Structure formats: structure tokens, C-alpha cells
Residue, then its C-alpha position, 0 to 999 in steps of 0.5 A: m500500500s505504498d501509494h497511500r499516504q497517512p490520513t490526518s487525525r481529523e480525516k481519520w476520525i471523520a472517516v470513522a464517524l461516517l463509516w459508523l453512520a453509513g453502517n447504521a443505514l445498512r439495516l435500519t430500514i430493514l429491521a423497521v418492518p418486524p415491529v409492525i409486521a402484524m399491523i401490515r398483515d392485518d391491514f392487507d390481510l396477508s397469509a403466512t406465505e405472503v409475510g414470508i415473501l415480504s421478509s425474503i426480499p432483502p436477502a434475495l436482493f443482497a445476492i441479486a443486486a450486489l454486482a450493481g454496487s461494483l458497477l457504481v464504484a466503477r462508474l461514479g467513484v466510491t463516495s458518489a456510489l455510497v451516497g447513491g446507495l444511501a439515497l436509494v435506501a431512503l427513497g425506497s423506505a419513504l415510498r413504502g409509506l405510500s403503499a396502498d396495497f401489498a403489490m406496491l409494498l413489495m415493489t418499494t421494498v425491492v427498491m429499498s433492498a436494492g439500495v442496501a445490496i449495492m452498498q454492501p460491496i461499496m463499504p469495504t471499498t470505502v474502508r480501503q480508500w478512506l482508512p487504508h492503514h486502519i482496515g480492521l478498525g474501519t471494518a469493525v466500526y461500520t459493522n458496529g453501526l450495522l448492528v446498532g442500526e438493527t437495535f435502534a429499529v427494533l427497540l424504538t419503532v413501537p415505543v417511540v416512532l409509532p406514537l410520534v406518527g399516530g400509530d400508522w405503520r406506513m408513516s413509521l416506515l417513512a420516518w425511518s427513511v429520514p435519518v438515512a437521507m440525513i446520513a446521505l447528505v452528511v456523507r456527501i458534505y464531509a466525505p474525506q478525500p482519497t488518501t493517495v499519493h498520486g491519486s491512484a486509489s481515487a482513480t475509477p476502477r476499470k473493471w466491475l464484474p467479479d473475476w469468477h475464475d479467481g479462486l479468492v472470490w469463491r473462497l471468500g464467498l464460501l466463507f461468508c456463505c457459512v457465516n450468513a447461513i448460520y445467522f439467517s437459518a438460526n433466526a428462521f428455524l429456532p422459533i419453530y423448533l422451540a415451539n415444536a419442543g413445547h417451549p414457546e415461552l423461550i422464543s422471544g428471549a432466544l431471538t433477542a439473545l441471538n441478535f443482541g449477542q452480536l453487540p458484545a462481539s462488535g464492541l470487543l472487535l472495535l478494540v482488537a480488530a487490527k490485531l486479528e487481521r488475516k489471522v486464521w484462529p478467529y474463524v476456527a474459534s467461531g466454527l467451534l463455538s458455533l458447533l457447541s452452541l448449535a448442539g446446546l440449542v438442539f439438545m438442551v432446550g430449557p433455561s440454557t437456551i438463552v445462553w446458547a443463542a447468545l453464544l451463537g450470535f457472538s461467534d457468528a458476528a465475530a466471524l462476520i466482522v473479521g471476515l469483512t476485513l479480507p477483501p480490502l486486505l487481500c485485493r488491490s484497491e481497484d479490485v475490492a468492490r468487484t471481489s466484494a460483489g462476487m463474495f456477497t452474490i455467492s454468500y447470500g445466494g448460498a445462504v438462501a439455498i441452505a435455508i431451503i435445504s434446512g426446511a426440506a430436511w425437517d419436512l422430509s424426515g419429520i425430525p426437527a433437529l435435522s433442520f440444524v444439520p446444514l448449520v453444523v456443516c456450515a460451522l465445519g465449512l467455516m473452519a475448512v475454508s479458513g484452513a484452505m486460505l491458510m494453506r494459500k497464505e491468504l491467512r496466517 
């Protein structure tokens, strides 16, 4: 990275603040829906299948539209691409507040989710350009923002936002678009200049499509597929597994622990992320802890379920955060966006497929515990892929 100069202290902390804010926008509008989903269901008289379709749009778009983020970086540059993604998220969320029927709600959710999807490969590229000497810190900061954004939306929608908008779920979705629009404006005004000696990193990348012949794209994609599949499938199947086991009273606490367990991992990695860059042991530790947690969730249903769920959330978040440092660490500046786009396309597409396989394993066998077997394979796969990267000296 000899083409990078050291950012000034002021530039560094402005970049840190903007990355945290942009990270919030990655999940804020998506997690604003679950607190009001019952109101949406009643208003539009939705079936469970229609609720499932609405909930599946964001992860599906994460896979489909990730390449557009790389294209925007190639055509517009990092800062303009990031602002464009933020603006699309704000616009889509605002338009959801105008939904007169379910079809319009679906279409506007697609717009909003596309904005988030294109931001995801832009964020690692932004870290590389704004904080080239602090990639671990930059990644931990925006991931912390992502997790805090999830928390804000879940905690504040019902007790704060809904009363402010007269209890109207449409206006609550519109309200959550306002902070995202403000973040877009702040990023446009205060985005630091590229930290390069001769403008090399500020040059627009010539290529935007991932190099599908590059094994690194597939290794990163598989690594993240394991992480994402564990998270999404655990959220999907843990509630119905607990209900089937005769413990519906544990569902709320288990889901809260699974998601809030991510925050301690994020806070810890804010302090030590730089020391974990390109290290293999965090992935091995995450895989082992995930295996232990999954075993506890399946075979020890009861008061300890909350603990196992929190440990699973912690281990998965830790792997996610250190994994997100890899594209900017392992790729040339001009290749970060397209490699990240390929990684997200593979990982989210794979996570959706694994969720379907988990459901089929339950349905075909009639044994609920078998729905967690694909997640066990993912935990083992996380260790296997990181081991392969160690052998190729991509990790150490």
C-alpha cells in the first residue's frame, strides 16, 4: 500500500464517524418492518406465505443486486456510489409509506433492498480508500453501526416512532427513511478525500464484474456463505423448533439473545480488530463455538437456551466482522468492490439455498433437529475454508 499516504487525525476520525453512520443505514430500514409486521398483515390481510415473501426480499436482493454496487464504484467513484446507495435506501423506505396495497409494498421494498445490496460491496471499498492503514478498525466500526442500526429499529419503532406518527405503520416506515437521507447528505458534505499519493486509489476502477475464475472470490464467498447461513437459518428455524419442543415461552428471549449477542462481539472487535487481521484462529474459534452452541440449542432446550443463542450470535458476528476485513486486505484497491460483489452474490445466494435445504430436511424426515444439520456443516465449512486460505497464505 505504498501509494497511500497517512490520513490526518481529523480525516481519520471523520472517516470513522461516517463509516459508523453509513453502517447504521445498512439495516435500519430493514429491521423497521418486524415491529409492525402484524399491523401490515392485518391491514392487507396477508397469509403466512405472503409475510414470508415480504421478509425474503432483502436477502434475495443482497445476492441479486450486489454486482450493481461494483458497477457504481466503477462508474461514479466510491463516495458518489455510497451516497447513491444511501439515497436509494431512503427513497425506497419513504415510498413504502405510500403503499396502498401489498403489490406496491413489495415493489418499494425491492427498491429499498436494492439500495442496501449495492452498498454492501461499496463499504469495504470505502474502508480501503478512506482508512487504508486502519482496515480492521474501519471494518469493525461500520459493522458496529450495522448492528446498532438493527437495535435502534427494533427497540424504538413501537415505543417511540409509532406514537410520534399516530400509530400508522406506513408513516413509521417513512420516518425511518429520514435519518438515512440525513446520513446521505452528511456523507456527501464531509466525505474525506482519497488518501493517495498520486491519486491512484481515487482513480475509477476499470473493471466491475467479479473475476469468477479467481479462486479468492469463491473462497471468500464460501466463507461468508457459512457465516450468513448460520445467522439467517438460526433466526428462521429456532422459533419453530422451540415451539415444536413445547417451549414457546423461550422464543422471544432466544431471538433477542441471538441478535443482541452480536453487540458484545462488535464492541470487543472495535478494540482488537487490527490485531486479528488475516489471522486464521478467529474463524476456527467461531466454527467451534458455533458447533457447541448449535448442539446446546438442539439438545438442551430449557433455561440454557438463552445462553446458547447468545453464544451463537457472538461467534457468528465475530466471524462476520473479521471476515469483512479480507477483501480490502487481500485485493488491490481497484479490485475490492468487484471481489466484494462476487463474495456477497455467492454468500447470500448460498445462504438462501441452505435455508431451503434446512426446511426440506425437517419436512422430509419429520425430525426437527435435522433442520440444524446444514448449520453444523456450515460451522465445519467455516473452519475448512479458513484452513484452505491458510494453506494459500491468504491467512496466517
